[in-house]
C-alpha positions as CSV (number, residue, x, y, z in Angstrom):
1,X,-15.0,-2.2,0.7
2,X,-11.1,-1.5,1.4
3,X,-8.0,-3.5,-1.2
4,X,-5.0,-3.2,0.5
5,X,-2.5,-3.9,-2.1
6,X,1.0,-3.0,-0.2
7,X,3.2,-5.3,1.3
8,X,1.9,-4.8,4.5
9,X,-0.6,-7.2,5.1
10,X,-3.8,-5.9,7.6
11,X,-3.7,-8.3,10.3
12,X,-0.2,-6.6,11.0
13,X,-2.0,-3.9,11.0
14,X,-2.8,-1.2,14.3
15,X,-6.3,-1.3,16.4
16,X,-6.4,2.5,15.2
17,X,-5.0,1.8,11.3
18,X,-8.0,-1.5,11.0
19,X,-11.0,0.6,12.4
20,X,-9.6,3.9,9.7
21,X,-10.0,1.2,7.0
22,X,-13.2,-0.5,8.1
23,X,-15.0,3.1,8.3
24,X,-14.8,2.0,3.5
25,X,-16.2,-1.7,4.5
26,X,-14.7,-4.9,4.5
27,X,-10.1,-5.6,4.6
28,X,-9.8,-7.6,1.6
29,X,-5.5,-8.1,1.3
30,X,-4.4,-8.2,-2.5
31,X,-0.3,-8.8,-1.7
32,X,1.3,-6.0,-4.0
33,X,3.3,-8.0,-6.3
34,X,6.6,-9.2,-6.9
35,X,7.5,-6.2,-9.5
36,X,11.9,-7.0,-10.9
37,X,13.5,-4.3,-11.7
38,X,14.6,-5.6,-15.1
39,X,11.8,-5.3,-16.2
40,X,10.2,-3.2,-19.3
41,X,7.4,-0.4,-19.8
42,X,5.4,-2.6,-21.7
43,X,5.8,-6.2,-19.2
44,X,4.9,-3.8,-16.2
45,X,1.4,-1.8,-17.8
46,X,0.5,-5.9,-18.8
47,X,1.2,-6.0,-14.4
48,X,-0.3,-3.6,-14.3
49,X,-3.7,-4.5,-15.6
50,X,-3.7,-8.1,-14.3
51,X,-4.4,-6.0,-10.9
52,X,-6.3,-3.6,-12.2
53,X,-8.3,-6.3,-12.8
54,X,-8.5,-8.6,-9.6
55,X,-9.9,-5.4,-8.0
56,X,-12.4,-4.9,-10.4
57,X,-13.6,-8.3,-9.0
58,X,-14.8,-5.7,-5.7
59,X,-17.6,-3.4,-6.5
60,X,-17.2,-0.1,-4.9
61,X,-14.2,0.1,-3.2
62,X,-11.7,2.1,-1.9
63,X,-7.9,1.0,-2.4
64,X,-4.7,1.8,-0.8
65,X,-1.9,1.0,-3.1
66,X,1.7,1.3,-1.7
67,X,4.4,0.1,-2.9
68,X,7.1,-0.2,-6.1
69,X,7.2,3.5,-7.2
70,X,6.5,3.0,-10.6
71,X,4.4,0.9,-10.6
72,X,2.1,2.7,-8.4
73,X,1.7,5.6,-10.3
74,X,-0.1,3.7,-13.2
75,X,-2.2,2.0,-10.9
76,X,-3.4,4.8,-8.9
77,X,-3.1,6.4,-12.3
78,X,-5.7,3.7,-13.8
79,X,-7.7,3.7,-11.3
80,X,-8.7,7.4,-11.2
81,X,-9.2,6.7,-14.3
82,X,-12.2,4.7,-13.8
83,X,-14.0,7.1,-11.3
84,X,-12.2,4.3,-8.1
85,X,-11.4,6.3,-5.3
86,X,-7.9,5.7,-4.2
87,X,-5.5,6.0,-0.6
88,X,-1.7,6.3,0.9
89,X,-1.7,6.0,4.6
90,X,-0.4,8.5,6.5
91,X,2.4,7.6,9.6
92,X,5.1,10.0,11.4
93,X,7.6,7.5,12.2
94,X,9.4,7.2,15.0
95,X,13.0,6.8,14.6
96,X,15.4,5.5,17.9
97,X,19.4,5.4,17.4
98,X,21.7,3.3,19.4
99,X,25.3,2.0,19.3
100,X,25.2,-2.0,20.2
101,X,27.6,-4.0,21.9
102,X,29.4,-4.4,19.1
103,X,29.8,-0.6,18.2
104,X,27.1,-1.1,15.2
105,X,25.1,2.1,14.8
106,X,21.4,0.8,14.3
107,X,18.1,3.2,13.7
108,X,14.9,1.1,14.8
109,X,11.6,3.3,13.4
110,X,8.3,2.8,14.7
111,X,5.6,4.0,12.0
112,X,2.5,5.0,13.6
113,X,-0.9,5.4,11.7
114,X,-2.3,8.7,11.5
115,X,-5.0,8.7,9.4
116,X,-5.7,7.4,5.6
117,X,-5.1,10.4,2.5
118,X,-6.8,10.4,-0.6
119,X,-5.1,10.8,-3.7
């Protein structure tokens, strides 16, 4: 089982990223929560525990956690304490900078999946 706890649904992943995740089993998307910048530390811990309990509904899972930094850190620490494998997607950013028709400087980035790396 591969749990994707992020804002990036697996339906939009590249073929290579889906194939890498499928090595661990079926992909399950759990949308990353909206974390308010006004949340207290206790409220954040409660939110982490709520999502940890959702993850616990699945057995023998590898979990990719990517999102708001403090939530992500606390979730990774909790998952690892329970012996659950946690990974992050490693990608290469390919950027192109250009000037649009209104003379605005713009940058477009494409992230090319490389692999999952375990924490």
